[in-house]
Structures are given as C-alpha cells and as structure tokens.
PAKE-326899 format. One record per residue: x, y, z of N, C-alpha, C in turn; residue number from 1. Coordinates in nm, 2 decimals. Each point is the difference from the previous one (the first is absolute). Layout:
! residues N
@nu: X | nv: Y | nw: Z | cau: X | cav: Y | caw: Z | cu: X | cv: Y | cw: Z | pase: NUM
...
This chain:
! residues 115
@nu: 4.78 | nv: 9.25 | nw: 9.83 | cau: -0.06 | cav: 0.07 | caw: -0.10 | cu: -0.14 | cv: 0.07 | cw: 0.02 | pase: 1
@nu: 0.01 | nv: 0.12 | nw: -0.09 | cau: -0.10 | cav: 0.08 | caw: 0.02 | cu: -0.14 | cv: -0.04 | cw: -0.06 | pase: 2
@nu: -0.12 | nv: 0.02 | nw: 0.06 | cau: -0.12 | cav: -0.03 | caw: -0.07 | cu: 0.01 | cv: 0.04 | cw: -0.16 | pase: 3
@nu: -0.04 | nv: -0.12 | nw: -0.07 | cau: -0.01 | cav: 0.02 | caw: -0.15 | cu: 0.14 | cv: -0.02 | cw: -0.08 | pase: 4
@nu: 0.11 | nv: -0.02 | nw: 0.07 | cau: 0.13 | cav: -0.01 | caw: -0.05 | cu: 0.01 | cv: -0.14 | cw: -0.03 | pase: 5
@nu: 0.08 | nv: -0.02 | nw: -0.11 | cau: 0.05 | cav: -0.16 | caw: -0.03 | cu: 0.13 | cv: -0.02 | cw: 0.09 | pase: 6
@nu: 0.06 | nv: -0.14 | nw: 0.00 | cau: 0.12 | cav: -0.01 | caw: 0.06 | cu: 0.11 | cv: 0.09 | cw: -0.07 | pase: 7
@nu: 0.01 | nv: -0.02 | nw: -0.14 | cau: 0.11 | cav: 0.08 | caw: -0.06 | cu: -0.01 | cv: 0.13 | cw: 0.03 | pase: 8
@nu: -0.11 | nv: 0.08 | nw: -0.02 | cau: -0.03 | cav: 0.15 | caw: 0.03 | cu: 0.06 | cv: 0.02 | cw: 0.15 | pase: 9
@nu: -0.02 | nv: -0.09 | nw: 0.10 | cau: 0.04 | cav: 0.03 | caw: 0.12 | cu: 0.16 | cv: -0.02 | cw: 0.02 | pase: 10
@nu: 0.06 | nv: -0.10 | nw: -0.08 | cau: 0.15 | cav: -0.01 | caw: -0.01 | cu: 0.05 | cv: 0.12 | cw: -0.05 | pase: 11
@nu: -0.07 | nv: 0.05 | nw: -0.10 | cau: 0.07 | cav: 0.13 | caw: -0.05 | cu: -0.01 | cv: 0.12 | cw: 0.09 | pase: 12
@nu: -0.10 | nv: 0.02 | nw: 0.07 | cau: -0.04 | cav: 0.10 | caw: 0.08 | cu: 0.10 | cv: 0.00 | cw: 0.13 | pase: 13
@nu: -0.01 | nv: -0.14 | nw: 0.06 | cau: 0.09 | cav: -0.01 | caw: 0.12 | cu: 0.15 | cv: 0.01 | cw: -0.03 | pase: 14
@nu: 0.04 | nv: -0.06 | nw: -0.10 | cau: 0.15 | cav: 0.01 | caw: -0.04 | cu: 0.04 | cv: 0.16 | cw: 0.00 | pase: 15
@nu: -0.10 | nv: 0.08 | nw: -0.08 | cau: 0.04 | cav: 0.13 | caw: -0.02 | cu: -0.01 | cv: 0.08 | cw: 0.13 | pase: 16
@nu: -0.10 | nv: -0.02 | nw: 0.09 | cau: -0.01 | cav: 0.07 | caw: 0.14 | cu: 0.12 | cv: -0.05 | cw: 0.08 | pase: 17
@nu: 0.04 | nv: -0.13 | nw: 0.02 | cau: 0.08 | cav: -0.03 | caw: 0.08 | cu: 0.15 | cv: -0.01 | cw: -0.02 | pase: 18
@nu: 0.02 | nv: 0.02 | nw: -0.13 | cau: 0.14 | cav: 0.01 | caw: -0.04 | cu: 0.02 | cv: 0.12 | cw: -0.10 | pase: 19
@nu: -0.08 | nv: 0.05 | nw: -0.06 | cau: 0.03 | cav: 0.10 | caw: -0.10 | cu: 0.03 | cv: -0.04 | cw: -0.14 | pase: 20
@nu: 0.01 | nv: -0.14 | nw: -0.01 | cau: 0.02 | cav: -0.06 | caw: -0.11 | cu: -0.12 | cv: -0.03 | cw: -0.10 | pase: 21
@nu: 0.01 | nv: 0.00 | nw: -0.13 | cau: -0.11 | cav: -0.01 | caw: -0.09 | cu: 0.00 | cv: -0.13 | cw: -0.07 | pase: 22
@nu: -0.10 | nv: -0.08 | nw: 0.01 | cau: 0.00 | cav: -0.13 | caw: -0.05 | cu: -0.01 | cv: 0.00 | cw: -0.16 | pase: 23
@nu: 0.09 | nv: -0.05 | nw: -0.07 | cau: -0.01 | cav: 0.00 | caw: -0.15 | cu: -0.09 | cv: -0.12 | cw: -0.03 | pase: 24
@nu: 0.03 | nv: -0.12 | nw: 0.05 | cau: -0.07 | cav: -0.12 | caw: -0.08 | cu: 0.02 | cv: -0.10 | cw: 0.11 | pase: 25
@nu: -0.12 | nv: -0.09 | nw: 0.02 | cau: -0.02 | cav: -0.08 | caw: 0.10 | cu: 0.05 | cv: -0.15 | cw: -0.08 | pase: 26
@nu: 0.10 | nv: -0.07 | nw: 0.04 | cau: 0.02 | cav: -0.12 | caw: -0.08 | cu: -0.08 | cv: -0.13 | cw: 0.05 | pase: 27
@nu: -0.01 | nv: 0.00 | nw: 0.13 | cau: -0.09 | cav: -0.13 | caw: 0.05 | cu: -0.01 | cv: 0.01 | cw: 0.17 | pase: 28
@nu: -0.12 | nv: -0.07 | nw: 0.03 | cau: -0.01 | cav: -0.03 | caw: 0.14 | cu: 0.11 | cv: -0.09 | cw: 0.05 | pase: 29
@nu: 0.07 | nv: 0.08 | nw: 0.11 | cau: 0.10 | cav: -0.09 | caw: 0.04 | cu: -0.04 | cv: -0.10 | cw: 0.11 | pase: 30
@nu: -0.09 | nv: 0.04 | nw: 0.10 | cau: -0.05 | cav: -0.09 | caw: 0.11 | cu: -0.11 | cv: 0.07 | cw: 0.07 | pase: 31
@nu: -0.08 | nv: -0.06 | nw: 0.06 | cau: -0.09 | cav: 0.04 | caw: 0.10 | cu: 0.00 | cv: -0.06 | cw: 0.15 | pase: 32
@nu: -0.02 | nv: 0.11 | nw: 0.10 | cau: 0.02 | cav: -0.04 | caw: 0.11 | cu: -0.15 | cv: 0.03 | cw: 0.09 | pase: 33
@nu: -0.03 | nv: -0.09 | nw: 0.07 | cau: -0.12 | cav: 0.01 | caw: 0.11 | cu: 0.04 | cv: -0.03 | cw: 0.14 | pase: 34
@nu: -0.02 | nv: 0.09 | nw: 0.10 | cau: 0.04 | cav: 0.00 | caw: 0.12 | cu: -0.14 | cv: 0.01 | cw: 0.07 | pase: 35
@nu: -0.03 | nv: -0.11 | nw: 0.08 | cau: -0.12 | cav: 0.02 | caw: 0.07 | cu: 0.05 | cv: 0.00 | cw: 0.16 | pase: 36
@nu: -0.03 | nv: 0.11 | nw: 0.07 | cau: 0.04 | cav: 0.00 | caw: 0.16 | cu: -0.15 | cv: 0.00 | cw: 0.06 | pase: 37
@nu: -0.03 | nv: -0.12 | nw: 0.05 | cau: -0.13 | cav: -0.02 | caw: 0.07 | cu: -0.01 | cv: 0.07 | cw: 0.14 | pase: 38
@nu: 0.12 | nv: 0.02 | nw: 0.05 | cau: 0.01 | cav: 0.08 | caw: 0.13 | cu: -0.07 | cv: 0.14 | cw: -0.02 | pase: 39
@nu: 0.05 | nv: 0.06 | nw: -0.11 | cau: -0.05 | cav: 0.14 | caw: -0.02 | cu: -0.12 | cv: 0.01 | cw: -0.10 | pase: 40
@nu: -0.04 | nv: -0.14 | nw: -0.05 | cau: -0.11 | cav: 0.01 | caw: -0.09 | cu: 0.03 | cv: 0.08 | cw: -0.12 | pase: 41
@nu: 0.13 | nv: -0.02 | nw: -0.05 | cau: 0.05 | cav: 0.08 | caw: -0.12 | cu: 0.03 | cv: -0.11 | cw: -0.12 | pase: 42
@nu: -0.01 | nv: 0.05 | nw: -0.11 | cau: 0.05 | cav: -0.08 | caw: -0.11 | cu: 0.05 | cv: 0.09 | cw: -0.11 | pase: 43
@nu: 0.13 | nv: -0.04 | nw: -0.03 | cau: 0.07 | cav: 0.09 | caw: -0.11 | cu: 0.04 | cv: -0.08 | cw: -0.12 | pase: 44
@nu: -0.04 | nv: 0.07 | nw: -0.11 | cau: 0.03 | cav: -0.07 | caw: -0.13 | cu: 0.09 | cv: 0.10 | cw: -0.09 | pase: 45
@nu: 0.12 | nv: -0.05 | nw: -0.03 | cau: 0.10 | cav: 0.08 | caw: -0.07 | cu: 0.03 | cv: -0.07 | cw: -0.12 | pase: 46
@nu: 0.01 | nv: 0.07 | nw: -0.12 | cau: 0.05 | cav: -0.04 | caw: -0.13 | cu: 0.13 | cv: 0.06 | cw: -0.04 | pase: 47
@nu: 0.10 | nv: -0.09 | nw: -0.05 | cau: 0.12 | cav: 0.08 | caw: -0.03 | cu: 0.02 | cv: -0.03 | cw: -0.17 | pase: 48
@nu: 0.04 | nv: 0.10 | nw: -0.05 | cau: 0.01 | cav: -0.01 | caw: -0.14 | cu: 0.14 | cv: 0.02 | cw: -0.06 | pase: 49
@nu: 0.03 | nv: -0.05 | nw: -0.12 | cau: 0.15 | cav: 0.06 | caw: -0.04 | cu: -0.04 | cv: 0.11 | cw: -0.11 | pase: 50
@nu: 0.07 | nv: 0.11 | nw: 0.02 | cau: -0.05 | cav: 0.11 | caw: -0.10 | cu: 0.14 | cv: 0.08 | cw: -0.02 | pase: 51
@nu: -0.01 | nv: 0.07 | nw: -0.12 | cau: 0.11 | cav: 0.09 | caw: -0.03 | cu: -0.04 | cv: 0.14 | cw: 0.04 | pase: 52
@nu: 0.10 | nv: 0.08 | nw: 0.04 | cau: -0.04 | cav: 0.13 | caw: 0.05 | cu: 0.11 | cv: 0.11 | cw: -0.09 | pase: 53
@nu: -0.04 | nv: 0.11 | nw: 0.07 | cau: 0.08 | cav: 0.13 | caw: -0.05 | cu: -0.01 | cv: 0.10 | cw: 0.10 | pase: 54
@nu: 0.11 | nv: 0.09 | nw: 0.02 | cau: -0.02 | cav: 0.11 | caw: 0.08 | cu: 0.11 | cv: -0.02 | cw: 0.12 | pase: 55
@nu: -0.01 | nv: 0.07 | nw: 0.10 | cau: 0.08 | cav: 0.00 | caw: 0.13 | cu: -0.07 | cv: -0.01 | cw: 0.12 | pase: 56
@nu: 0.06 | nv: -0.06 | nw: 0.08 | cau: -0.08 | cav: -0.03 | caw: 0.14 | cu: -0.02 | cv: 0.14 | cw: 0.07 | pase: 57
@nu: -0.13 | nv: 0.02 | nw: 0.03 | cau: -0.04 | cav: 0.12 | caw: 0.04 | cu: -0.15 | cv: -0.03 | cw: 0.05 | pase: 58
@nu: 0.00 | nv: -0.06 | nw: 0.13 | cau: -0.14 | cav: -0.02 | caw: 0.04 | cu: -0.09 | cv: 0.12 | cw: 0.04 | pase: 59
@nu: -0.12 | nv: -0.03 | nw: -0.04 | cau: -0.11 | cav: 0.13 | caw: 0.03 | cu: -0.12 | cv: -0.07 | cw: 0.05 | pase: 60
@nu: 0.02 | nv: -0.08 | nw: 0.13 | cau: -0.12 | cav: -0.07 | caw: 0.03 | cu: -0.10 | cv: 0.10 | cw: 0.06 | pase: 61
@nu: -0.13 | nv: 0.00 | nw: -0.06 | cau: -0.10 | cav: 0.08 | caw: 0.08 | cu: -0.04 | cv: -0.02 | cw: 0.13 | pase: 62
@nu: 0.03 | nv: -0.13 | nw: 0.04 | cau: -0.05 | cav: -0.05 | caw: 0.13 | cu: 0.13 | cv: 0.03 | cw: 0.11 | pase: 63
@nu: 0.11 | nv: 0.01 | nw: -0.06 | cau: 0.10 | cav: 0.07 | caw: 0.11 | cu: 0.07 | cv: -0.12 | cw: 0.06 | pase: 64
@nu: -0.02 | nv: -0.13 | nw: -0.06 | cau: 0.07 | cav: -0.13 | caw: 0.06 | cu: 0.14 | cv: 0.00 | cw: -0.05 | pase: 65
@nu: 0.00 | nv: 0.03 | nw: -0.13 | cau: 0.15 | cav: -0.03 | caw: -0.08 | cu: 0.07 | cv: 0.15 | cw: 0.01 | pase: 66
@nu: 0.11 | nv: -0.01 | nw: 0.07 | cau: 0.08 | cav: 0.13 | caw: 0.01 | cu: 0.14 | cv: -0.02 | cw: -0.07 | pase: 67
@nu: 0.04 | nv: -0.12 | nw: -0.04 | cau: 0.12 | cav: -0.04 | caw: -0.07 | cu: 0.00 | cv: -0.12 | cw: -0.09 | pase: 68
@nu: 0.06 | nv: 0.00 | nw: -0.10 | cau: -0.01 | cav: -0.12 | caw: -0.10 | cu: 0.14 | cv: -0.02 | cw: -0.05 | pase: 69
@nu: 0.05 | nv: -0.11 | nw: -0.01 | cau: 0.12 | cav: -0.04 | caw: -0.06 | cu: 0.02 | cv: -0.14 | cw: -0.02 | pase: 70
@nu: 0.08 | nv: -0.04 | nw: -0.08 | cau: 0.03 | cav: -0.14 | caw: -0.05 | cu: 0.07 | cv: -0.08 | cw: 0.09 | pase: 71
@nu: -0.02 | nv: -0.14 | nw: 0.03 | cau: 0.07 | cav: -0.06 | caw: 0.08 | cu: 0.07 | cv: -0.14 | cw: -0.08 | pase: 72
@nu: 0.11 | nv: -0.03 | nw: 0.06 | cau: 0.07 | cav: -0.13 | caw: -0.04 | cu: -0.09 | cv: -0.11 | cw: 0.05 | pase: 73
@nu: 0.01 | nv: -0.12 | nw: -0.06 | cau: -0.07 | cav: -0.11 | caw: 0.06 | cu: 0.04 | cv: -0.04 | cw: 0.14 | pase: 74
@nu: 0.13 | nv: 0.02 | nw: 0.04 | cau: 0.04 | cav: -0.02 | caw: 0.12 | cu: -0.05 | cv: 0.10 | cw: 0.11 | pase: 75
@nu: -0.01 | nv: 0.12 | nw: -0.02 | cau: -0.06 | cav: 0.11 | caw: 0.06 | cu: -0.16 | cv: -0.04 | cw: 0.02 | pase: 76
@nu: -0.07 | nv: -0.05 | nw: -0.11 | cau: -0.14 | cav: -0.03 | caw: 0.02 | cu: -0.02 | cv: -0.13 | cw: 0.11 | pase: 77
@nu: 0.08 | nv: -0.11 | nw: -0.02 | cau: -0.01 | cav: -0.10 | caw: 0.09 | cu: 0.02 | cv: 0.04 | cw: 0.13 | pase: 78
@nu: 0.09 | nv: 0.11 | nw: 0.04 | cau: 0.03 | cav: 0.04 | caw: 0.14 | cu: -0.10 | cv: 0.08 | cw: 0.04 | pase: 79
@nu: -0.06 | nv: 0.08 | nw: -0.07 | cau: -0.13 | cav: 0.09 | caw: 0.04 | cu: -0.12 | cv: -0.07 | cw: 0.00 | pase: 80
@nu: -0.02 | nv: -0.12 | nw: -0.07 | cau: -0.13 | cav: -0.07 | caw: 0.01 | cu: 0.01 | cv: -0.14 | cw: 0.07 | pase: 81
@nu: 0.13 | nv: -0.01 | nw: 0.08 | cau: 0.01 | cav: -0.12 | caw: 0.08 | cu: -0.13 | cv: 0.00 | cw: 0.11 | pase: 82
@nu: -0.06 | nv: -0.13 | nw: -0.01 | cau: -0.12 | cav: 0.00 | caw: 0.11 | cu: -0.13 | cv: 0.04 | cw: -0.07 | pase: 83
@nu: 0.01 | nv: 0.06 | nw: -0.13 | cau: -0.14 | cav: 0.04 | caw: -0.07 | cu: 0.00 | cv: -0.08 | cw: -0.12 | pase: 84
@nu: -0.05 | nv: -0.16 | nw: 0.03 | cau: 0.02 | cav: -0.09 | caw: -0.09 | cu: -0.09 | cv: 0.05 | cw: -0.13 | pase: 85
@nu: -0.15 | nv: 0.05 | nw: 0.01 | cau: -0.06 | cav: 0.02 | caw: -0.11 | cu: 0.06 | cv: 0.10 | cw: -0.09 | pase: 86
@nu: 0.09 | nv: 0.09 | nw: 0.04 | cau: 0.06 | cav: 0.10 | caw: -0.08 | cu: 0.14 | cv: -0.08 | cw: -0.07 | pase: 87
@nu: 0.07 | nv: -0.07 | nw: 0.08 | cau: 0.13 | cav: -0.05 | caw: -0.05 | cu: -0.01 | cv: -0.12 | cw: -0.08 | pase: 88
@nu: -0.10 | nv: -0.10 | nw: 0.04 | cau: 0.02 | cav: -0.12 | caw: -0.07 | cu: -0.05 | cv: -0.02 | cw: -0.14 | pase: 89
@nu: -0.12 | nv: 0.08 | nw: -0.03 | cau: -0.04 | cav: 0.01 | caw: -0.14 | cu: 0.11 | cv: 0.08 | cw: -0.09 | pase: 90
@nu: 0.05 | nv: 0.10 | nw: 0.05 | cau: 0.11 | cav: 0.08 | caw: -0.06 | cu: 0.11 | cv: -0.09 | cw: -0.07 | pase: 91
@nu: 0.05 | nv: -0.05 | nw: 0.12 | cau: 0.12 | cav: -0.11 | caw: -0.03 | cu: -0.04 | cv: -0.11 | cw: -0.09 | pase: 92
@nu: -0.09 | nv: -0.04 | nw: 0.01 | cau: -0.06 | cav: -0.11 | caw: -0.09 | cu: -0.02 | cv: 0.06 | cw: -0.16 | pase: 93
@nu: -0.06 | nv: 0.11 | nw: 0.02 | cau: -0.01 | cav: 0.07 | caw: -0.16 | cu: 0.15 | cv: 0.03 | cw: -0.06 | pase: 94
@nu: 0.08 | nv: 0.03 | nw: 0.09 | cau: 0.14 | cav: 0.04 | caw: -0.06 | cu: 0.08 | cv: -0.13 | cw: -0.04 | pase: 95
@nu: -0.05 | nv: -0.10 | nw: 0.04 | cau: 0.06 | cav: -0.14 | caw: -0.01 | cu: -0.08 | cv: -0.07 | cw: -0.12 | pase: 96
@nu: -0.09 | nv: 0.10 | nw: -0.07 | cau: -0.07 | cav: -0.06 | caw: -0.10 | cu: -0.15 | cv: -0.05 | cw: -0.01 | pase: 97
@nu: -0.05 | nv: -0.01 | nw: 0.13 | cau: -0.15 | cav: -0.02 | caw: 0.01 | cu: -0.07 | cv: 0.12 | cw: -0.05 | pase: 98
@nu: -0.11 | nv: -0.03 | nw: -0.07 | cau: -0.09 | cav: 0.09 | caw: -0.04 | cu: -0.14 | cv: -0.01 | cw: 0.00 | pase: 99
@nu: -0.08 | nv: 0.09 | nw: 0.04 | cau: -0.14 | cav: -0.01 | caw: 0.00 | cu: -0.05 | cv: -0.09 | cw: 0.11 | pase: 100
@nu: 0.07 | nv: 0.00 | nw: 0.12 | cau: -0.05 | cav: -0.09 | caw: 0.10 | cu: -0.09 | cv: 0.08 | cw: 0.11 | pase: 101
@nu: -0.07 | nv: -0.09 | nw: 0.07 | cau: -0.09 | cav: 0.08 | caw: 0.11 | cu: 0.04 | cv: -0.06 | cw: 0.13 | pase: 102
@nu: 0.05 | nv: 0.09 | nw: 0.09 | cau: 0.03 | cav: -0.04 | caw: 0.14 | cu: -0.09 | cv: 0.04 | cw: 0.10 | pase: 103
@nu: -0.04 | nv: -0.08 | nw: 0.09 | cau: -0.09 | cav: 0.02 | caw: 0.10 | cu: 0.06 | cv: -0.04 | cw: 0.15 | pase: 104
@nu: -0.03 | nv: 0.12 | nw: 0.08 | cau: 0.09 | cav: -0.01 | caw: 0.13 | cu: -0.12 | cv: 0.03 | cw: 0.10 | pase: 105
@nu: 0.01 | nv: -0.08 | nw: 0.11 | cau: -0.09 | cav: 0.01 | caw: 0.12 | cu: 0.02 | cv: 0.12 | cw: 0.10 | pase: 106
@nu: 0.11 | nv: 0.08 | nw: -0.03 | cau: 0.04 | cav: 0.11 | caw: 0.06 | cu: 0.13 | cv: 0.06 | cw: -0.03 | pase: 107
@nu: 0.05 | nv: 0.11 | nw: 0.03 | cau: 0.11 | cav: 0.06 | caw: -0.05 | cu: 0.14 | cv: -0.06 | cw: 0.02 | pase: 108
@nu: 0.01 | nv: -0.10 | nw: 0.11 | cau: 0.09 | cav: -0.07 | caw: 0.04 | cu: 0.01 | cv: -0.15 | cw: 0.00 | pase: 109
@nu: -0.10 | nv: -0.05 | nw: -0.06 | cau: -0.05 | cav: -0.14 | caw: -0.03 | cu: 0.07 | cv: -0.05 | cw: -0.13 | pase: 110
@nu: 0.01 | nv: -0.13 | nw: 0.01 | cau: 0.05 | cav: -0.06 | caw: -0.14 | cu: -0.13 | cv: 0.00 | cw: -0.09 | pase: 111
@nu: 0.02 | nv: 0.00 | nw: -0.13 | cau: -0.08 | cav: 0.02 | caw: -0.11 | cu: -0.02 | cv: -0.13 | cw: -0.08 | pase: 112
@nu: -0.11 | nv: -0.01 | nw: -0.07 | cau: -0.05 | cav: -0.09 | caw: -0.10 | cu: 0.01 | cv: 0.06 | cw: -0.14 | pase: 113
@nu: 0.07 | nv: -0.09 | nw: -0.09 | cau: 0.02 | cav: 0.06 | caw: -0.15 | cu: -0.10 | cv: -0.10 | cw: -0.06 | pase: 114
@nu: -0.09 | nv: 0.09 | nw: -0.08 | cau: -0.09 | cav: -0.07 | caw: -0.10 | cu: 0.06 | cv: 0.01 | cw: -0.13 | pase: 115
C-alpha cells in the first residue's frame, strides 16, 4: 500500500497495474496471510479479496516485476505453488468455502496456524 492509501484503493490500483483489469466491485475479504521470516527479519501481510472485474489482461506494472498475466486452473495453481504453503493453503480453503480467515506462518515453507 502506498502512504495514505486504503486497502481497497490499493487493491484497485494493484489489480490495474499488475493485470490491466479494472475492479468493478469488491464483494468481500476472502482471507489474510501473515508470513514472518525471522531469519531475514521480514514480515509480509497480504489480503485477498473477492471482486468482479472488467477488461482484458494487459499488465502495466510500473515496477517492472510483472511482465505477463494469465488465468490458471486450480490444478496449475497447485503445481506452481507446491511448497509455498502460505500462498496455496488459504486459497484452497477459500475455494472450499472458508471465508474471512487469518493465516499465520513462521516462514514461506512452514506450516501455518489458522485463526
């Protein structure tokens, strides 16, 4: 999030920059992830929302990190995120009906705690 920006404003901006899509409406908060990597003295907090969108995939990331955007099947997501529990576990739980949960991880490859 940029200074002075709300979470929803950041969502709209990030989706536009990283995918080219325009957020039409935000339905709800899907889940929140916290990953604390004490070895690197880093903490990451990520929020996932369910939203409707319009437009075509056409990323224009000003930071240059995103060069391509596409949609994936659940099987492709599972294969690509294998070993990255903080990204895979909350998404799978959400798709199975869990809503609004908080997930805490002690590292990117550590088991998590659901609150």
